[in-house]
Phi, psi and omega in degrees: 000322181295332179294336178272348181292148183249347188104143183093357178281141177235126180246136171246122180265129184236120180190164172287171173305136179073015184281345179113015182296312181292325175298322176299313181296323177302319177294323178295317180298319177297321181295333178264006176066046176271151173260000180288146176280129182268132176219162179289133179270034183302326179263333181264351180073324185215134170237144179244132179237123181264121178259190182291325179228342181235156173251141177248119176256122186244112180253143176226111182261017185303317184273001183256143173264342172211151187288328179057220184294336180293336177299323179293319178296317180298317181297321177297315183293326180302324183260014176275120188292342181252025185233138169257131180248131176237129183239128171255145178055055188275009182306320186279356178239016180303329179286346178265326183295137180292155178297343179270010179304134177273116180265129181242110177263125181251122181237117177278157172240182184295337181273012180065025174263163178239138174250137182245131176240122181253132173241123187207160178274159185301337181288357176251017178305327181302336179287339187245008178297129180080003180262132179255000000 
C-alpha cells in the first residue's frame, strides 16, 4: 500500500493491543524503501522513517491522556506533502486528524490471522486499485 502512496496520506490504525498495528507500519516502511528498523513508538510517541522519496511518521498515543505538544508536531506532519502519517490510538487527536483520514481496523481471529477493514474517502481510491 505504501508503494501507491503519493504523500499527504493519513492513516489511523484501530486495533486491540497486539492486534498488528506495528506490523502494518513495518509493511508501510518496507513499501517506502527505508532501511530503518521499525519499532513501536509507545514510549517515544513518534518514530520517523526516511524512505527513498517519502517519509513515514508513526505516532502512538497509547500512553497519553492528552496529546499536548505532540499534537502540534502531528498537525505539521499531516500537511507535509512528502509524508505519510500513521497514528495508533488516535482517540485523543481526532480533532486534529483530517476528515479524509484513512481508518484501518485490524481484527484478529482465532487462527492468528488478521482482517483489515479500510474506511476512506473517494480521493484515495488509487491506494486500492487492483486490490480485492
